[in-house]
C-alpha positions as CSV (number, residue, x, y, z in Angstrom):
1,M,0.1,0.2,-0.1
2,A,1.6,3.6,-0.9
3,V,0.8,6.4,1.5
4,Q,0.9,9.4,-0.3
5,S,1.8,11.5,2.6
6,A,3.5,9.6,5.5
7,H,4.2,12.6,7.5
8,N,0.9,12.8,8.6
9,L,1.0,9.1,9.6
10,R,0.1,9.4,13.5
11,K,2.4,6.0,13.5
12,P,5.6,5.4,11.0
13,Q,4.9,3.3,8.9
14,T,6.7,-0.3,9.4
15,Q,8.1,-3.8,7.4
16,E,6.7,-5.9,9.7
17,P,3.9,-8.2,9.5
18,R,0.4,-6.9,11.2
19,P,-1.6,-10.4,11.0
20,Y,-3.8,-9.4,13.8
21,G,-6.9,-7.4,12.9
22,V,-10.4,-5.5,13.6
23,R,-12.9,-5.2,11.3
24,V,-15.4,-2.9,11.9
25,S,-19.2,-2.9,10.3
26,L,-22.3,-1.5,10.3
27,K,-25.1,-3.3,12.5
28,T,-28.3,-4.1,9.6
29,N,-30.6,-1.7,10.9
30,D,-27.8,1.4,10.8
31,P,-29.3,4.0,9.1
32,F,-26.0,4.7,7.7
33,R,-26.2,1.7,5.4
34,K,-27.8,3.4,3.0
35,I,-24.8,6.1,2.5
36,L,-22.0,4.1,3.0
37,G,-23.3,0.6,1.2
38,P,-24.4,-2.7,2.4
39,D,-20.7,-3.7,2.2
40,W,-19.0,-1.0,4.2
41,Q,-16.3,-2.2,6.2
42,R,-12.7,-1.1,8.1
43,L,-10.0,-3.2,9.3
44,H,-7.2,-2.0,11.3
45,W,-4.1,-4.6,11.5
46,F,-1.9,-5.2,14.5
47,T,1.8,-6.9,14.8
48,S,0.4,-9.3,17.9
49,A,-2.7,-10.5,19.2
50,E,-2.5,-8.0,22.6
51,G,-2.1,-5.4,20.2
52,R,-5.4,-6.0,18.8
53,D,-7.1,-7.1,21.9
54,A,-6.1,-3.6,23.6
55,A,-7.1,-1.9,20.6
56,L,-10.5,-3.7,20.2
57,A,-11.1,-3.2,23.9
58,E,-10.6,0.7,23.0
59,M,-12.8,0.9,20.0
60,S,-15.9,-1.0,21.4
61,R,-15.8,0.6,25.0
62,R,-19.0,3.3,25.5
63,H,-17.8,6.4,24.9
64,D,-17.5,8.8,27.8
65,Y,-19.7,11.4,26.7
66,S,-22.5,8.9,25.5
67,R,-26.1,9.5,26.4
68,P,-27.2,6.5,29.1
69,L,-29.4,4.2,26.7
70,D,-27.1,4.9,23.7
71,S,-25.6,1.6,22.3
72,P,-22.7,1.0,20.0
73,A,-23.6,1.4,16.3
74,L,-20.7,0.0,14.9
75,V,-19.7,-4.3,15.1
76,F,-16.4,-5.1,15.7
77,T,-15.1,-8.9,14.6
78,K,-11.4,-10.2,15.6
79,V,-9.8,-11.5,12.3
80,E,-6.4,-13.3,11.5
81,T,-4.1,-13.7,8.6
82,L,-3.1,-17.2,9.2
83,V,-0.1,-16.7,6.4
84,E,1.2,-14.4,8.2
85,S,0.6,-15.0,11.8
86,R,1.4,-19.0,11.6
87,G,2.9,-19.4,8.2
88,L,0.3,-21.8,7.2
């Protein structure tokens, strides 16, 4: 993947394998599906399962400013590239 403006990245790019991921998608009844499309998803990749799990906990936690009856509108799913993580 080519990055046009690497100086704008929050973390420097690395060549290390990042086999552990989190897929972020929308719930089936989310009205944003009409705007983003039914297949919208975003993948975040990490070098370790521990890093992925910590990021997943942070991403999926209840926001500090949420109203009492609000519920998360996103679906978070752990994913793994077995070729990179286990050499399969």
